[in-house]
N, C-alpha and C positions, 0 to 999 in steps of 0.2 A: 621715372616714378615707380615706386613699389606697388606691385599688384595687390589689390585688397585680398585679404585672407578671410575665408568663410569657415563656418563650422564643418561643412562638407569636405573642405580641404584637410581638416583634421581627422576625417574618416567617419563623421557622424552625419547621417542624412535625416533631417527633420521631415522631408517629404516622404521618405520610405517609412518612417515611424508613423506618420499620419495615415498612410495607406494601410499599414498593419492594423492601426486602431479601427479603421473602417471595416476591415475584414473580420476582426475578432469581436467587434461590438455586437453583431447579431448573435454570435454564439453565446456571449455572456447574457444578453437580454433573454435568450430562450430559457434560461434557468430562473429568471426572476419570478417572485410570487407576491402575494398581497402584503407581505412583511417588508419588502424591498422599498426603501423610501428615497433612494437616489438613483440617478441614471449614470450611464457610462460617461466618464470625463470629470466626475466630481473629484475634489481633492481627497475626500474620504467617503467610504461607503456607509450608508445609514440603514439600520435594520430595526424593526419594531421588536422590542424586548418584553412585551407583555405575555405572560404565560398563565392565564386564568385557570387553566386545567391542572396546574401544579400548586401544591401548598408551599414548597420550598425549592424553587428552581435553582439548580447548581450549574454554572457554566463550566464546560470542560474544553480545554484547548490543547492543540498539538501542532508541531511543525516538523517537517521532514523533507527529504529529497529522494531521488531515485538512484543516487550513486553512479557507479560506472556502467550501469545498464544503458546510460546515455551513449556510451561508446558504440553499442550495438546499433542504436538508432542512427548514429552518424554514418556508420559503415554500410548499413542497408538502405540509407536514405528513406527510412520509414519513420514518420514522426507523429502519426495519428493515434498511437496507443500509449505513448509515454506519459501523456497527461492523465489518462485513465489510471495508470499505475500509481501516479502521485496522489490523486484524490482518494483512491481506494485504500492506499496504505495509510493515509492520514485518518480516514474514517475508521479503519480498523483499530487504530491506536486509541480512539476515544470510545469506541464501541465496547471495549473490554471493561469500561467502568459504567456501562449501561447507557451511555449518552448517544443521542441521535443528532446528526449534524444539522446545523442551522445555515452556516455560510462558510465560504472558502475564499482564500486570497492566494494569488500566485506571484512568484518572482521569476522572471525570465530575463536572462542576461546573455549577451553574445558580443562578438567582436564586430561583425558586420551584419546588420539586420537584413533578413529576408522576410518580406511580408508573407510569402506563401508558407514558409516553414513555421513562422510564428503562428499563423492562422491554423495550421494543421495541429500544432501542439495545443492551442487553446480549444480547438474543436474537441479534442480528446478530453480536456478538462471539463468542458460543458456536458459532454455525453455522460461522464461519470457523475457529475453533480446532479444531473437530472435523474439518473438511476438511483442515486442515494437521497433524493429529495432535499437537496441543499442548493443554496444560491451561490453562483460565482459572482461575489459582491464587488470584486475589484482586483487590482494587482499592479505590478510594475514591469514595464518592458524597458530594459537598459541596453543601450548600444555603447560598447567600450572598446574602441579600436586598440589593438595591440595587447589586449588582456587575455583573449582566447584565441586558440588556433582557428584558421579558416574553416568555416563550416561547422564549428562547434558552439555549444551554448550550455548554460547551466540552468537548472530548474529546481525551484523549491516551493513548498506550499504550506499554508497555515489554515487549520480548520477550527471552528468554534461550534460546539454542540451543547446540548442541555439535557439534564436528567433531574427528576424530582429526587430530593435528598433521600427519601425513604426507599427509592429504587436503585440507589448506587450499588454497584457490584464491586466489592473490594477484597474478596477472598478471606476476610477475617474469620469466617465461620467454617472454613475448610478444616476437616479432621480426618484422621486415619479411618479407612473404610470407605471413603468417598470414591466415586468413579471418575475416571478421566476419559472423556469422549473426544474424538477428533473429527474435524471437518476437512476434507481433502483440499489440497492446493491444486493449481493447474500448471505449475512450473516453478521456477526459482523465485517468482514474485519480484521483489526488488533488492534482494540481498545475496551476497556471496559472489558478485560478478567479477571482482578482481581475481579471485581464484578460478572461477569458471572460464574467464577469458584466457588466463594462463594455460589452463588444461586443454581447452579446445584449440586455441590459435598458436600457442608457442609449443606445447608438448605434442599435441595431436596433429599440428600442422594443417588444420582445417581453415578454409575461408568461410566467410559468412554465408556464401551461396552454395557451399558444398553440401550435398545430401549425405545423411548419416544412416546407414543400413539399420542400425539398432534402434533408430527412432522412426522406423517405418518410412524411410526415405525423406523425412522432413529435413530441411536445411538447418545448419547450425544457427544461423541468424533467426530463422522462424521459431525454432525451439526456445532460444534464449529471450525472444521478445514476447513470449506468451504473457498475457496481461495479468497483473496482480488482481485477483478477484476481490470483490466486496462481500463480506459476510453479513452485512446489515439486512438484506432481504431474507436471509435464512433465519436470523436470530430475532428480528424485530418483534415477531409475534410471541416470543418467549420472555421478553424483557420485563413485562408487567406481571408475570405469573409467579415470581418468587421461587423459581426452581433452579436457577443458575447461581452457584456459590462463587464461581470464579471463571474468568476468561483470560486466556493468554494468546496474544497475537504472535504467531511464530515468525519473527523477522530476524534481523541480525543477531546471531547467537544461537539460533536454532531452538530445538526442544530443550536442550541442556541448560540454556541460560535465560530463556524467557519464562518458562513455567515457574522457576523459583521466585520470580518477581511478585507473584501473587500468593505465595505460601506463607502461612503463619509460622511462628517459631515451633520447633519440635515436630514438624511434619516434613515429608519428602514424597517424591513420586517415583513409582516404578513403571516404566513404559515397556510393554511387551512387543518386541519387534516381530513383524510377520502378521500383525493384526490388521494391517492396511497394506495396500499396494504402493510400494515405493516406485515413483515414476521412473521410467527407463533412463531418463536423462541423468539421474543421480548415479546409476550404475555405470553408465558410460564415462562420466567424469571420474568416478572412483578408480575405474580400471585404467584410464589414461595416465593418471598420476600415482597409482598405487597408494591412494589416500587412505589413511587409517580411519576406521569406523568413527572413533571419537571426534576426529577432525571434521568428518562429514556432518555429524549430528550437531556440532557446535557452530557450523558455518551455514548450512542449508536447512530448509524446512523439511526435506526428505519426504515430501508428499502430504504433510499435514500443515494447513495454514492457520488453523485456529483450534485451540484446545479448550474444552469445556469441563469444568469440575462441578459435580452435582452429587446429591445423595443417591444411594443405590435405589431407593424407592421412587426417585424422580427420573431415573434413566429411561424407562420405557416411554414416558410422556415426551421427553425431548427427542428421542430417536424417531418416534412416530410423527411428531410435528415436522421434523426436518425431511423425513422420507415422504411425507404428504406433499411437500413442495417439489418433489422430484430430485432431491439431493441426497447424498449419502452421509451417514453419521455412524461412526465406528467406535466401539469400546476399545481403547488402546492402552489403558493402564489403571493403576490404583494409587490412592494416597496411603502412605504408610507412615509409621513413626520414623523420625529422622531429623536431619539438620539442614533443611531447606535446599535439598539438591535433587537431581534427577539421575536415575540410572536406567540404562537400556539393557533389557534382558533378552 
């Protein structure tokens, strides 16, 4: 008689999935607020969409992943920050239009589910959601045997935020003479990791646990896993003051390709190199591969994670606000006449 075949024989463990749900449920619930209308386990997450304080609420949504930064998490077996990277990246992408996040959804897929790894990732998601004032409303955990290598997973996220129509930041009023300010990054954030991994591990011959003298003895893995920071706490108090003309989240494409996304026709930006401290990790990578300056600036953030465009007369107010929060804000360039491009001087 043929032995009965179960789902677990095909590589999928419902019991492990249930264990993972128990572990991650508390993390998700810790982000819930009065607007959350469903509990963990619902087919869909429900969220109260009344905005009486806004005259014309506009929903802003974005989806993203963390790319091959995941490879560093796998190799270091450190999974508690990658979720923070994802949430903060997505929040930054809607922040540039003036939106504050309402709720977040995640998609976690792996070949063989580990309840502990899954819980660690979701803990990171919940930490960042709480820091950004949004709800981890739901998500999907998929176990797909044979689809991913052992010990690997994929992670994607989806954020929905809101902004009053009169407060939308769209860059349309940017003009020559405006100032470009920069908010520092704390590392590579979530972009450029395919090149970074090649430079460190193939060309440089480093392992993730090798210490790098130029990085004050920090390990390669530690330097590359530095968390993508959120700029919402820094900028939130400025969003209603009508002093920001444009915001550019410096992600894939670097300063050269992200700033033009907010520029009107017949304008360009000139960035003055040396007006901020380029993090040592970028110099290490450039030297390892003899990477050209242009390639560095179109691949990495080079130490600037968010660019702010404002009038000259509003510059002092913005810098004062940011520095009052204990953060740095630097004048890094100017808007000039041109054809929607960025030059580094």
